[in-house]
KEKE-3310 file (N, C-alpha, C; in steps of 0.2 Angstrom, whole numbers, plus 5000, padded with zeros to 4 digits):
npx = (5005:5004:5007:5004:5012:5011:5005:5009:5001:4988:4988:4976:4966:4958:4969:4964:4951:4960:4965:4955:4954:4966:4966:4954:4956:4966:4960:4950:4956:4962:4973:4974:4969:4951:4946:4956:4965:4966:4979:4981:4992:5003:4995:5000:5012:5016:5012:5014:5008:5000:4990:4977:4970:4971:4962:4949:4949:4944:4933:4925:4926:4921:4909:4901:4904:4913:4925:4924:4923:4927:4922:4937:4945:4947:4948:4942:4945:4929:4923:4915:4916:4908:4894:4888:4893:4886:4872:4873:4878:4864:4856:4861:4860:4847:4842:4850:4845:4831:4835:4837:4825:4816:4823:4820:4810:4809:4819:4826:4825:4842:4845:4846:4856:4868:4871:4874:4887:4894:4896:4899:4914:4918:4917:4929:4938:4939:4946:4959:4974:4969:4964:4957:4954:4942:4935:4931:4924:4911:4908:4901:4893:4883:4881:4874:4862:4855:4854:4844:4836:4827:4821:4825:4827:4829:4840:4849:4851:4854:4866:4874:4875:4882:4892:4898:4900:4909:4925:4925:4926:4937:4949:4945:4944:4954:4954:4954:4944:4932:4930:4926:4915:4908:4904:4896:4885:4882:4878:4868:4858:4856:4853:4839:4834:4834:4825:4814:4808:4806:4805:4816:4825:4828:4828:4840:4849:4850:4855:4865:4874:4870:4879:4890:4899:4915:4926:4935:4922)
npy = (4994:5012:5028:5045:5060:5072:5088:5098:5094:5104:5116:5121:5113:5098:5082:5072:5077:5083:5073:5063:5072:5071:5058:5055:5062:5057:5044:5046:5052:5039:5035:5024:5009:5001:4989:4988:4988:5001:5001:5003:5005:5008:5019:5028:5030:5033:5047:5053:5052:5046:5031:5034:5044:5042:5032:5038:5047:5035:5034:5042:5045:5032:5034:5043:5036:5033:5023:5008:4998:4983:4968:4960:4964:4980:4996:4996:5001:5003:4994:5002:5018:5029:5028:5028:5044:5049:5047:5054:5066:5071:5069:5080:5090:5092:5094:5108:5115:5115:5123:5133:5138:5140:5150:5161:5165:5165:5172:5187:5204:5209:5196:5193:5203:5198:5189:5195:5199:5188:5184:5194:5194:5182:5185:5195:5184:5177:5179:5177:5166:5159:5148:5140:5149:5154:5142:5141:5153:5150:5140:5148:5154:5144:5139:5150:5152:5140:5141:5155:5148:5144:5130:5122:5110:5103:5111:5107:5093:5097:5102:5092:5081:5089:5090:5078:5075:5086:5084:5077:5086:5095:5097:5105:5117:5120:5126:5140:5143:5134:5140:5154:5150:5143:5157:5164:5155:5157:5172:5171:5164:5171:5183:5179:5176:5189:5195:5187:5175:5160:5150:5151:5152:5139:5134:5138:5136:5122:5117:5123:5113:5101:5105:5103:5091:5079:5081:5069:5062)
npz = (4998:4995:5002:5000:4997:5012:5018:5031:5048:5053:5067:5067:5066:5073:5076:5069:5060:5054:5046:5042:5030:5023:5021:5015:5001:4997:4995:4987:4973:4970:4974:4984:4979:4976:4986:4993:5009:5023:5034:5052:5059:5048:5042:5053:5057:5041:5044:5057:5067:5082:5083:5088:5082:5069:5069:5074:5063:5051:5057:5056:5041:5038:5040:5030:5018:5012:5016:5021:5035:5041:5050:5056:5046:5047:5042:5023:5006:4996:4983:4973:4979:4975:4970:4986:4990:4979:4985:4996:4992:4985:4997:5004:4999:4996:5009:5013:5003:5008:5020:5016:5009:5021:5026:5016:5020:5033:5039:5048:5047:5049:5052:5037:5033:5040:5035:5022:5026:5029:5015:5008:5014:5009:4995:4995:4999:4989:4977:4983:4989:5000:5005:5017:5024:5014:5017:5030:5030:5020:5026:5038:5031:5025:5040:5045:5037:5041:5055:5049:5047:5057:5063:5072:5070:5060:5058:5065:5060:5046:5047:5055:5042:5036:5041:5039:5023:5025:5025:5013:5003:5005:4998:4986:4990:4988:4974:4965:4954:4957:4969:4964:4959:4968:4975:4967:4966:4979:4979:4971:4980:4990:4985:4982:4995:5002:4994:4998:4992:4991:4982:4975:4982:4985:4973:4969:4981:4978:4967:4968:4979:4972:4962:4969:4968:4972:4961:4959:4960)
capx = (5001:5005:5002:5007:5015:5006:5004:5010:4995:4989:4985:4970:4961:4960:4973:4957:4950:4965:4968:4952:4954:4971:4963:4948:4958:4969:4953:4946:4963:4965:4980:4972:4965:4948:4950:4963:4967:4969:4982:4980:5000:5004:4995:5000:5017:5016:5006:5017:5004:4997:4985:4969:4966:4971:4955:4945:4946:4944:4928:4923:4924:4914:4900:4899:4902:4921:4926:4921:4925:4925:4924:4944:4951:4947:4947:4943:4940:4925:4924:4911:4910:4906:4887:4887:4894:4881:4866:4875:4875:4859:4853:4862:4856:4839:4843:4853:4837:4826:4837:4837:4818:4816:4825:4816:4801:4808:4824:4823:4834:4846:4852:4849:4860:4873:4871:4877:4891:4896:4896:4908:4919:4918:4920:4936:4944:4939:4952:4967:4974:4970:4959:4956:4948:4938:4930:4928:4919:4907:4902:4897:4888:4879:4877:4869:4857:4855:4849:4841:4827:4821:4818:4831:4829:4833:4848:4855:4851:4859:4875:4877:4875:4888:4900:4902:4904:4915:4933:4927:4926:4942:4954:4941:4945:4960:4953:4952:4938:4929:4928:4922:4907:4901:4904:4891:4882:4880:4876:4860:4854:4858:4846:4832:4832:4833:4818:4808:4808:4808:4807:4821:4832:4824:4832:4850:4853:4850:4861:4875:4875:4871:4886:4897:4903:4920:4929:4933:4917)
capy = (5002:5016:5033:5050:5063:5077:5095:5098:5094:5111:5118:5125:5108:5093:5080:5068:5081:5085:5065:5064:5076:5071:5051:5056:5065:5051:5037:5050:5051:5033:5033:5018:5005:4997:4983:4990:4990:5006:5000:5010:5005:5011:5029:5032:5030:5039:5054:5056:5051:5039:5028:5037:5049:5039:5027:5042:5050:5030:5031:5049:5043:5027:5035:5046:5030:5033:5019:5002:4995:4977:4964:4956:4967:4986:5000:4993:5005:4997:4994:5007:5022:5036:5026:5031:5050:5053:5047:5059:5073:5073:5072:5084:5096:5092:5099:5113:5119:5116:5129:5141:5141:5144:5156:5167:5165:5166:5175:5193:5208:5209:5189:5195:5208:5195:5186:5197:5203:5183:5185:5200:5191:5178:5188:5197:5180:5171:5177:5174:5158:5156:5141:5138:5155:5152:5136:5145:5159:5146:5136:5153:5155:5139:5140:5156:5148:5134:5148:5157:5144:5145:5126:5118:5099:5103:5115:5100:5088:5097:5104:5085:5078:5094:5088:5071:5078:5091:5079:5076:5090:5099:5096:5110:5125:5125:5128:5146:5144:5132:5147:5159:5146:5146:5163:5166:5152:5160:5175:5170:5162:5177:5187:5175:5177:5194:5196:5182:5172:5155:5145:5152:5151:5132:5131:5139:5129:5114:5119:5124:5107:5097:5103:5101:5083:5080:5082:5063:5057)
capz = (5000:4995:5001:4994:5005:5014:5021:5039:5052:5059:5074:5067:5065:5077:5070:5065:5057:5044:5042:5039:5026:5020:5017:5010:4996:4991:4992:4977:4969:4966:4978:4987:4975:4978:4990:4997:5017:5024:5038:5055:5060:5043:5042:5060:5055:5038:5046:5060:5075:5086:5083:5089:5078:5063:5072:5076:5056:5046:5059:5054:5032:5035:5041:5025:5014:5009:5016:5024:5041:5041:5054:5058:5040:5048:5036:5017:5001:4995:4974:4971:4988:4974:4973:4990:4989:4975:4987:5000:4991:4984:5002:5007:4993:4998:5019:5013:5000:5012:5023:5011:5007:5026:5026:5013:5023:5041:5042:5049:5043:5055:5049:5030:5035:5042:5028:5016:5028:5027:5008:5005:5019:5005:4990:4998:5001:4984:4972:4988:4989:5006:5005:5022:5027:5012:5019:5035:5025:5019:5033:5042:5026:5028:5047:5046:5032:5046:5058:5048:5045:5062:5063:5074:5070:5053:5055:5067:5055:5041:5050:5054:5039:5033:5044:5037:5020:5025:5023:5005:5000:5007:4992:4982:4990:4982:4967:4963:4949:4963:4973:4961:4957:4975:4976:4962:4968:4985:4979:4970:4987:4995:4980:4983:5001:5002:4991:5001:4985:4994:4979:4970:4985:4985:4968:4969:4985:4977:4959:4972:4982:4967:4958:4974:4970:4971:4955:4958:4960)
cpx = (5003:5000:5006:5007:5009:5008:5007:5003:4997:4985:4975:4963:4960:4963:4968:4953:4954:4967:4961:4951:4959:4968:4958:4950:4960:4966:4952:4951:4966:4971:4979:4965:4959:4948:4956:4962:4967:4973:4984:4989:5002:5004:4998:5005:5018:5016:5010:5013:5003:4990:4978:4968:4967:4964:4949:4943:4945:4936:4923:4920:4921:4906:4897:4901:4907:4923:4923:4925:4922:4925:4931:4947:4951:4943:4947:4940:4935:4924:4921:4909:4908:4897:4884:4888:4888:4874:4867:4874:4870:4854:4853:4858:4851:4838:4845:4847:4832:4827:4836:4830:4815:4817:4822:4811:4804:4813:4822:4830:4838:4850:4851:4855:4866:4875:4875:4884:4894:4897:4900:4913:4921:4921:4926:4940:4943:4942:4960:4969:4973:4962:4953:4950:4944:4932:4928:4922:4912:4905:4900:4894:4880:4875:4872:4862:4854:4850:4845:4833:4823:4819:4824:4832:4832:4838:4851:4858:4853:4865:4877:4879:4881:4892:4901:4904:4910:4921:4931:4926:4933:4944:4950:4942:4950:4961:4951:4945:4933:4925:4925:4915:4904:4900:4896:4883:4877:4876:4868:4856:4853:4852:4842:4830:4831:4826:4814:4804:4810:4809:4813:4826:4832:4831:4839:4853:4854:4854:4866:4876:4878:4878:4893:4902:4909:4921:4931:4927:4913)
cpy = (5006:5023:5040:5056:5069:5081:5093:5098:5100:5110:5120:5121:5103:5089:5075:5069:5082:5077:5064:5065:5074:5063:5051:5059:5060:5044:5041:5051:5045:5031:5025:5011:5002:4990:4985:4992:4994:5003:5005:5011:5011:5018:5030:5032:5035:5047:5058:5056:5046:5036:5030:5040:5047:5034:5031:5043:5043:5030:5034:5047:5038:5027:5042:5042:5031:5027:5015:5001:4988:4975:4960:4960:4976:4989:4998:5000:5001:5000:5002:5013:5027:5035:5029:5039:5052:5052:5052:5065:5074:5071:5077:5092:5099:5097:5107:5118:5120:5122:5134:5144:5143:5148:5163:5168:5168:5170:5183:5196:5209:5203:5191:5198:5203:5192:5188:5199:5195:5181:5190:5198:5187:5179:5189:5191:5176:5172:5177:5166:5156:5154:5140:5146:5154:5147:5138:5150:5155:5142:5141:5155:5151:5141:5146:5154:5144:5138:5151:5158:5144:5136:5121:5111:5100:5107:5108:5095:5091:5100:5097:5081:5083:5091:5084:5072:5084:5086:5078:5082:5096:5101:5105:5117:5126:5127:5133:5147:5140:5137:5150:5155:5147:5150:5164:5161:5154:5167:5175:5165:5166:5182:5185:5176:5183:5196:5190:5177:5167:5151:5146:5150:5143:5129:5132:5137:5122:5113:5118:5119:5103:5097:5105:5095:5083:5078:5071:5057:5054)
cpz = (5001:4997:5000:5002:5006:5016:5028:5042:5053:5063:5072:5067:5070:5073:5064:5061:5050:5043:5042:5031:5020:5016:5014:5000:4994:4992:4985:4973:4967:4968:4982:4984:4980:4981:4996:5005:5019:5034:5044:5057:5055:5042:5048:5059:5049:5040:5052:5067:5077:5082:5083:5085:5071:5065:5070:5067:5050:5050:5056:5045:5034:5034:5034:5017:5010:5008:5019:5030:5040:5047:5051:5050:5041:5041:5030:5012:4998:4984:4971:4977:4981:4972:4979:4991:4985:4980:4995:4999:4989:4991:5005:5003:4994:5006:5018:5008:5003:5017:5020:5010:5014:5027:5021:5018:5030:5044:5043:5045:5045:5053:5042:5032:5036:5039:5024:5017:5027:5018:5007:5010:5011:4999:4993:4996:4993:4978:4977:4987:4998:5006:5013:5027:5023:5013:5026:5032:5025:5023:5037:5037:5027:5035:5048:5042:5037:5051:5056:5048:5051:5064:5067:5073:5061:5051:5059:5062:5050:5042:5051:5047:5033:5035:5041:5028:5019:5022:5015:5000:4999:5003:4988:4985:4990:4978:4966:4959:4952:4966:4972:4961:4962:4977:4974:4964:4974:4987:4976:4973:4991:4992:4983:4991:5002:4998:4992:4997:4988:4989:4973:4976:4986:4981:4967:4972:4981:4970:4966:4974:4978:4963:4962:4973:4968:4966:4951:4959:4954)
residu = (MET:THR:THR:PRO:THR:HIS:PRO:THR:LEU:THR:ALA:LYS:GLN:THR:GLN:ALA:GLU:ARG:LEU:SER:GLU:LEU:ILE:ALA:GLN:ALA:VAL:MET:GLN:GLY:ASP:PHE:ALA:PRO:GLY:ALA:ARG:LEU:ASP:GLU:VAL:HIS:LEU:ALA:GLN:HIS:PHE:GLY:VAL:SER:ARG:THR:PRO:VAL:ARG:GLU:ALA:LEU:ARG:HIS:LEU:ALA:THR:SER:GLY:LEU:ILE:ASP:LEU:ARG:PRO:ARG:ARG:GLY:ALA:VAL:VAL:PRO:ALA:ARG:PRO:HIS:LEU:ASP:LEU:GLN:THR:MET:ILE:ALA:ALA:LEU:ALA:GLU:MET:GLU:ALA:THR:CYS:ALA:ARG:LEU:SER:ALA:GLU:HIS:MET:THR:VAL:THR:GLU:GLN:HIS:PHE:LEU:ALA:SER:VAL:HIS:ASP:ARG:MET:ALA:ALA:LEU:ALA:GLN:THR:GLY:ASP:ALA:ASP:GLY:TYR:ALA:GLN:ALA:ASP:ASN:ALA:PHE:HIS:ALA:ALA:LEU:HIS:ALA:GLY:ALA:HIS:ASN:LEU:VAL:ILE:ALA:ASP:VAL:THR:ALA:SER:MET:ARG:ARG:ARG:PHE:ALA:PRO:LEU:ARG:ALA:GLY:GLN:TRP:GLN:ASP:GLN:ALA:TYR:ARG:ALA:ARG:CYS:LEU:ALA:ASP:HIS:GLY:ALA:VAL:LEU:ARG:ALA:ILE:THR:ALA:ARG:ASP:ALA:ALA:ALA:ALA:HIS:ALA:ALA:MET:LEU:GLN:HIS:ILE:GLY:SER:ALA:GLU:PRO:ALA:ALA:ALA)
# end
């Protein structure tokens, strides 16, 4: 089994979160063949960490459907992981679109202004190489929509599903063209919410998440 070179693990994330991103990128880039076993000891040695964060990262990736955890074999790359990814993306798109629709109906003017300020921050970051900063602003934009839906159950479920998907999207933030497209999508959502157009907000978010499928999927 071979593993790719990797950037230094940063203090901004837990080791498990960063490992989840790195392992997800490696699987989706084809660095691990279908059926390959992801050995905890080997991965821990490669990344210079203990087995505990590796085990936590693998468990997290298993919930996303990217890898399988099998009795006596441990973590394994499934033969066709992208089928599960497509199902998860479709579900996430529906949940995020519901939050956008409800936000168009229920967001206060103050909440709308905050959402617009987050979008402005994303615009300032879109042309820079600060992928981590842009990713954080993207999370803030979606978190504002979850809150603006004024439905705690839907907000919690959507946020949880979004966290499961996060490691699979980490590599996309390095692509300036993708950041620009994401910003344009968010602009369409913001305009619909400001206009109180629930149907347009739903459609714009559905399109946004539906087009966010990882490049390798």
